[in-house]
N, C-alpha and C positions, 0 to 999 in steps of 0.2 A: 426576510427571515421565514424559515419554514418551521412549522409546529407539528409535533407528533404526540399522540396520546398513547401512553404505555401503562402497563400494570392495570389493565381493565379500566382505563381512563382516569386512574387516580394520580398519574404523573404526566405532566406536560413537558416534553423535551423540546427546546427551541434550538434550531440550528442556523447559524449564519454561514451560508455557503461561500460567500466572498472571503471571509476571514477563516473559514473552516473551524468555527468555534461553537461549542455547545453550552446551553444554559438550562437550568431548572430553577424556577422562581427567581429569575434575575441573577442567580449565582452561576458564575462561570464554572463549567465542569471540564476536567481534563479529558482530552481525547486519547484513544488507544494508540494511534500512530505517533502522537506527540510523546507519549510515555516511552514507547519502544525506540524512539529517536535518541533517547539518552544513552543507548547502548553504543559503545565504540564500534566503528566500522572501518577498520584499517584497509580493507580491500578497496574502498572508494578512494582513499588517498593514493594508493599505488596506481589505480586506474587513471586518476587525474594526471599523475606524473607521466604515465605512458602516453596520454593524449597530447601533453605538452611536447614530449620528445618526438612524437609522430608528426606534429605540426611543424616543428623546427627542421626535421629531416627533409621535409618536402619544400620548405621555404628557402633554406640555405643551400646554395649551389657551390660545390667545390671549385676553388680557384677564382671565384668571383669576389670582387671587392665591394664592400658596403660602407657607406658613410654613416655618421652618427645618427642622422634622422631615420635612415632606413633600418638600422639595427634597433633603434628605439621602437619603431613601429612594429617590427617583427616580434620583439619581446613582449610588447603590450598585447598583441594579438594572441601570442602563445599563452598568456595568462588565462585567457578565456576560451581556449580551444576545447576544454572539457565541457564547458557550458553549451557550446554550439553542438557538440556531439550529443549531449544529453537532451537538448531541446528537440533535435530531429527524432531521437528514439522515443521521447515522450509523446511527440505528435502522433507517431505511428501507433504507439501503445494506447493512446487515448481513442483513436479510431477503432481499434480492435476491441477495446473495453466497452465502448458504446454499442458496437454491433452485438457483442455477447450479452450485454445487459438487456438490449431490446429483445433478443431471442428468448432469454430466460423469462422475461416478463410477459411476452406476447406470443412466442412461438414463431414469430416472423423472421425470415432471413433477409437482412439488409446487407447484401454483399458490398464490402468497401470497394471503391474504385482503385485505390492504391494497391499495387501488386503485392507488396510485402504484407500489408494488412490483410488483404484478401486471402493469401496463403495461410496465415495464422488462423484466421477465422474458420476456414474450411477444415483445418486440422482439428479445431475445437469441435466442430459439428460432427466430424468423424469419430472423435472420442466419445461424444454423447451417444451416438448411434451404436457404436461397438460395445458400450458398457451399459446400455439401457438406463441412462441416467434420468432420474425424475427430480425436478426442482420444486421446492415448496415455498421458498422465500427468495427475494432479490432486493439488494440495496436496502436491507432492513436496519433501521436505527435501533440500537440497543443501549441500555443504561443500567448500571448497577447501583441500586440504592445503598447497599451495604458498603461498597468501596468507593462510591462517587466517581465514576468515570463513564464515558460514553463513546460510542463508535458506530461505524456503519459496516456491517458484514456484507460481503458481495453476494453470497448465496448460501442456501441450506438445501441439501439434496440427499438423495438415496441412490446408492449403487452397490450391487452385490449384497443386498440386504443390510447394508451399513448406512446409518444416517450420519452425515458429515456436514460440518460447517466449513465453507470454503472461501478462498480468496483468489482473485485473478491477478497475476503478476506479469509485468512485461519487462522485468529486469533480466540481466545476463545470467542469473543463476537463482537458485532457491536458497535464501539465506536463513540462518538458524533462528533469527529473531521473528521470522514469520510464524513460527509455531507458538511463540509467546503471544503474538497478536491474535491468532485464531483462538487460542485458549481463553483470552480475555473476552472475545465475543461469546464463546460458549458459556463462560461463567455468568455473564450478564443475561444472556438469553435464557439459560436454565433457571436463573433466579426469578425471572419474570414469568416464564411459561411452564416450567417443570417438564419441558420436552426431553425425550430420550435422544441423546446424542452420543454416538460411538467414537467419534474422532474428528480429525481435521484433514482438509485436503487443499493443496495448492495446485492451481492450474497455471502453468507459466507459458505464455505465448510471446514469442520474441519478434523483433522487427525483421528478422530474416526468415520467418516462416517456421520456426521451431515450435514444438509442443512438448512440454514435460509435465507429467502429473505425478505427484508424490503425496502419499497419505501418512498420517502420524497418529499414534494412539497413546502418547505419553502425557495425557491431559494433566494428571496430578502434579507431575514435575514441572510441566510447562507453566501452569497457572501459578504455582508457587513462585517461580522465577518472575513472572509478570507482576505479581503483587509486590514482590521485593523492589522491582524497578519502579513501580507506582509510588511506593513509599519514598524512595530516593528522589524521584522526580518532584513530588509534592514538596518535600523538604527543601530542595534546591530552589524551587519557585518561591517558597517562603523567605529564604535568605535573600534572594534577589529583590523581593518586594521590600524587605527591611532596609536594604541599601538605597532604595528609591523613596524612602521616607514613609512607607506604609507600615502599619503595625503588624507584628507577627500574630 
């Protein structure tokens, strides 16, 4: 269990890294990514279907006969084709994320050995250099006393005279809910520190060496949407607890 003193040491936030769970005074606090996870993501369903089709198109050979056991084995493997793909991408993403985190914290370049990860990291470094990016915070735990949620923002930086809260993504695209996530970090961070924050930034580094950087300045709309998702998430958890015999 990790502990963090926030609000000038008045609040102690505890984080269970294995379960990715936050606590304040032994009370479980909802996490930002858990809240945004309630948002429907239809693109993931279509992606999973495509991975299944891709697997079967490679496994099944035209004109070849298969017995019941062979077909059953192929279909069972096809069920989990998307997981295998996601695991490989996640492994590369984790390597890149760790290299970036180390750089932001220490300024040291720990170039990954994996070719795809190394390409992504080099493009990140080039973006930092070209835009004279200055980092102020890295992997910062945030907590909102008012709304009772917590999270970990990847970084807080300045570029082009704009102060931005950022998140590093290794997904295949920049999804809309990312802006709700970063607005939640901003809301909690400003509540604690009164810092001046101009907007949000997503830095997407992919497993094939791509780099995409997008900024967003619609904080008021984004945080309103996040708080709505938070209220929905908390109520759904209350209903779930009631079904499990816990009091509402």
